[in-house]
C-alpha positions as CSV (number, residue, x, y, z in Angstrom):
1,X,-15.0,9.7,-51.4
2,X,-17.4,7.0,-50.0
3,X,-19.1,9.1,-47.3
4,X,-19.4,11.6,-49.7
5,X,-21.1,9.5,-51.6
6,X,-23.7,8.3,-49.4
7,X,-24.1,12.1,-48.1
8,X,-25.3,12.9,-51.4
9,X,-27.7,10.1,-51.8
10,X,-29.0,10.9,-48.6
11,X,-29.5,14.9,-48.6
12,X,-31.0,15.7,-45.1
13,X,-28.9,13.4,-42.9
14,X,-25.6,13.1,-41.1
15,X,-22.9,10.6,-42.4
16,X,-20.2,8.7,-39.9
17,X,-18.0,6.4,-40.4
18,X,-17.1,3.4,-38.1
19,X,-15.0,4.6,-35.7
20,X,-12.3,2.3,-34.5
21,X,-9.5,2.6,-31.5
22,X,-6.3,3.4,-32.7
23,X,-4.5,2.0,-30.0
24,X,-6.9,-1.3,-30.6
25,X,-8.3,-1.8,-34.3
26,X,-10.2,-4.8,-33.4
27,X,-12.8,-2.3,-30.9
28,X,-14.6,-0.2,-33.4
29,X,-18.1,1.7,-33.2
30,X,-21.0,1.9,-35.5
31,X,-22.9,5.2,-33.9
32,X,-23.3,5.9,-30.4
33,X,-26.2,5.3,-28.1
34,X,-27.1,6.2,-24.2
35,X,-26.4,3.6,-21.9
36,X,-28.2,4.7,-18.8
37,X,-30.1,8.0,-17.5
38,X,-26.7,9.8,-16.9
39,X,-26.5,10.3,-20.5
40,X,-23.2,8.2,-20.7
41,X,-22.7,6.8,-24.6
42,X,-21.6,3.3,-25.7
43,X,-20.5,2.4,-29.3
44,X,-22.9,0.3,-31.3
45,X,-22.0,-2.9,-32.9
46,X,-22.2,-3.7,-36.6
47,X,-25.6,-4.3,-37.8
48,X,-24.8,-4.3,-42.0
49,X,-22.6,-4.1,-44.5
50,X,-24.2,-0.8,-46.2
51,X,-25.2,2.2,-44.6
52,X,-28.4,2.5,-41.6
53,X,-29.6,4.8,-39.4
54,X,-28.0,5.0,-35.8
55,X,-29.5,7.0,-33.4
56,X,-26.0,9.1,-32.6
57,X,-22.7,9.3,-34.7
58,X,-18.9,10.3,-32.9
59,X,-17.6,13.7,-33.9
60,X,-14.4,12.0,-34.4
61,X,-16.0,12.5,-38.1
62,X,-19.0,14.0,-39.6
63,X,-20.1,14.6,-43.3
64,X,-22.8,16.6,-44.0
65,X,-23.7,19.3,-46.7
66,X,-23.5,22.8,-45.9
67,X,-27.9,23.0,-46.2
68,X,-28.0,20.4,-43.6
69,X,-26.1,22.0,-41.3
70,X,-27.6,25.1,-41.6
71,X,-30.8,24.0,-41.3
72,X,-30.3,22.3,-38.3
73,X,-28.8,25.2,-36.7
74,X,-24.9,24.0,-36.4
75,X,-23.4,23.3,-33.5
76,X,-25.3,23.9,-30.2
77,X,-23.3,27.2,-29.5
78,X,-24.7,27.2,-25.7
79,X,-22.4,23.6,-25.5
80,X,-19.0,23.9,-24.3
81,X,-16.8,20.9,-25.2
82,X,-18.2,17.6,-24.8
83,X,-21.6,16.3,-25.9
84,X,-21.9,18.7,-29.3
85,X,-22.3,15.0,-31.5
86,X,-24.5,13.6,-29.3
87,X,-26.9,17.0,-29.1
88,X,-26.8,18.0,-33.0
89,X,-27.7,14.0,-33.5
90,X,-30.9,14.4,-31.6
91,X,-32.0,17.4,-32.6
92,X,-31.6,16.7,-36.2
93,X,-33.6,13.1,-35.8
94,X,-36.2,15.5,-34.2
95,X,-36.2,17.9,-36.8
96,X,-36.7,15.2,-39.4
97,X,-33.3,14.3,-40.7
98,X,-31.6,11.2,-40.4
99,X,-28.1,10.1,-38.9
100,X,-26.6,7.3,-40.7
101,X,-23.1,5.0,-40.5
102,X,-21.1,3.7,-43.8
103,X,-19.6,0.7,-42.0
104,X,-17.9,0.9,-45.2
105,X,-15.6,3.3,-43.8
106,X,-13.4,3.2,-41.2
107,X,-11.4,6.2,-39.2
108,X,-8.9,5.7,-36.3
109,X,-9.5,7.5,-33.2
110,X,-6.8,8.1,-30.5
111,X,-8.9,7.5,-27.2
112,X,-7.5,8.3,-24.0
113,X,-7.8,7.4,-20.4
114,X,-5.9,11.0,-19.4
115,X,-6.7,14.2,-20.7
116,X,-3.4,16.5,-21.5
117,X,-5.5,19.2,-20.6
118,X,-7.9,20.2,-17.7
119,X,-11.3,18.7,-17.8
120,X,-13.9,20.7,-16.0
121,X,-16.5,18.3,-14.9
122,X,-19.2,20.5,-14.2
123,X,-19.1,21.8,-17.5
124,X,-19.5,17.9,-18.7
125,X,-22.9,17.8,-16.6
126,X,-24.0,21.0,-17.5
127,X,-24.0,19.8,-21.3
128,X,-25.8,16.9,-20.3
129,X,-28.5,18.6,-18.5
130,X,-28.5,21.4,-21.5
131,X,-29.5,18.5,-23.8
132,X,-32.4,17.0,-21.3
133,X,-33.7,20.4,-20.9
134,X,-33.7,21.5,-24.6
135,X,-35.3,18.2,-26.1
136,X,-36.7,15.7,-23.2
137,X,-39.8,15.4,-21.8
138,X,-40.2,16.1,-18.1
139,X,-40.0,12.5,-17.1
140,X,-36.8,12.3,-18.9
141,X,-35.6,15.5,-17.6
142,X,-35.9,14.0,-13.9
143,X,-34.7,10.6,-14.7
144,X,-31.3,12.7,-16.1
145,X,-31.5,14.9,-13.1
146,X,-31.8,12.0,-10.7
147,X,-28.6,10.1,-12.2
148,X,-26.9,13.2,-12.0
149,X,-28.0,14.6,-8.7
150,X,-25.5,13.0,-6.0
151,X,-22.9,13.8,-7.9
152,X,-20.2,16.9,-6.4
153,X,-20.4,19.1,-9.6
154,X,-24.5,18.6,-9.8
155,X,-25.0,21.8,-8.1
156,X,-22.6,24.0,-9.9
157,X,-23.1,22.6,-13.2
158,X,-26.8,22.9,-13.2
159,X,-26.5,26.8,-11.8
160,X,-24.4,27.2,-15.0
161,X,-27.5,26.5,-17.3
162,X,-28.7,29.8,-18.4
163,X,-32.6,30.5,-19.4
164,X,-31.1,30.4,-22.9
165,X,-31.9,26.7,-23.3
166,X,-35.7,27.3,-22.1
167,X,-35.7,29.5,-25.0
168,X,-34.1,27.1,-27.3
169,X,-36.2,24.6,-26.2
170,X,-39.2,26.6,-26.6
171,X,-38.2,27.4,-30.5
172,X,-37.1,23.9,-30.9
173,X,-40.3,22.6,-30.1
174,X,-42.1,24.3,-32.8
175,X,-39.9,23.3,-35.5
176,X,-40.1,19.5,-34.3
177,X,-41.5,16.8,-36.7
178,X,-40.9,14.0,-34.1
179,X,-40.8,14.0,-30.5
180,X,-38.4,12.4,-28.0
181,X,-40.6,9.7,-27.2
182,X,-40.4,8.6,-30.8
183,X,-36.4,8.9,-30.8
184,X,-35.8,6.8,-27.9
185,X,-38.9,4.1,-29.1
186,X,-37.2,3.8,-32.8
187,X,-33.4,2.9,-31.2
188,X,-35.0,0.9,-27.8
189,X,-32.8,3.6,-26.0
190,X,-33.1,2.8,-22.0
191,X,-36.9,1.2,-22.9
């Protein structure tokens, strides 16, 4: 209910709870940020007792209205597996929506050191490249490409990208209220 209350007060926002590690309840994250140009993520520490803005939310729990979900275009159908939460959060910010964490609400997540299913690294890298190509300036795209270019699955991942991501970029650029410079500066990401 506490997440829904915040959602009703902030109709143009995506709301997240604090996410804690079920195997270590002292390990808590209050949103996500990028730690480096490979777009690896790290959890943010708590900043306030009240709901506040964060760059990105983990997908263990997201609350948003159906109207907001539809207005931002839902989850990116071109993404496969990992990275959906980062992409929708970046897109939402650039379209003029907000991402908030409600630190009063905590949701446990089972983090794994190994997955009980096969993970294709080339798809993860492809998703990261897709985020960069869809949302970032050329300079940031170069930084992301440089961070991944020596990885053994980079070429395969890059070849999995389709021209659709560039038409998506073009459509998003027309709708944006903010650019990625604004987003990176607002949250001091990779400054």
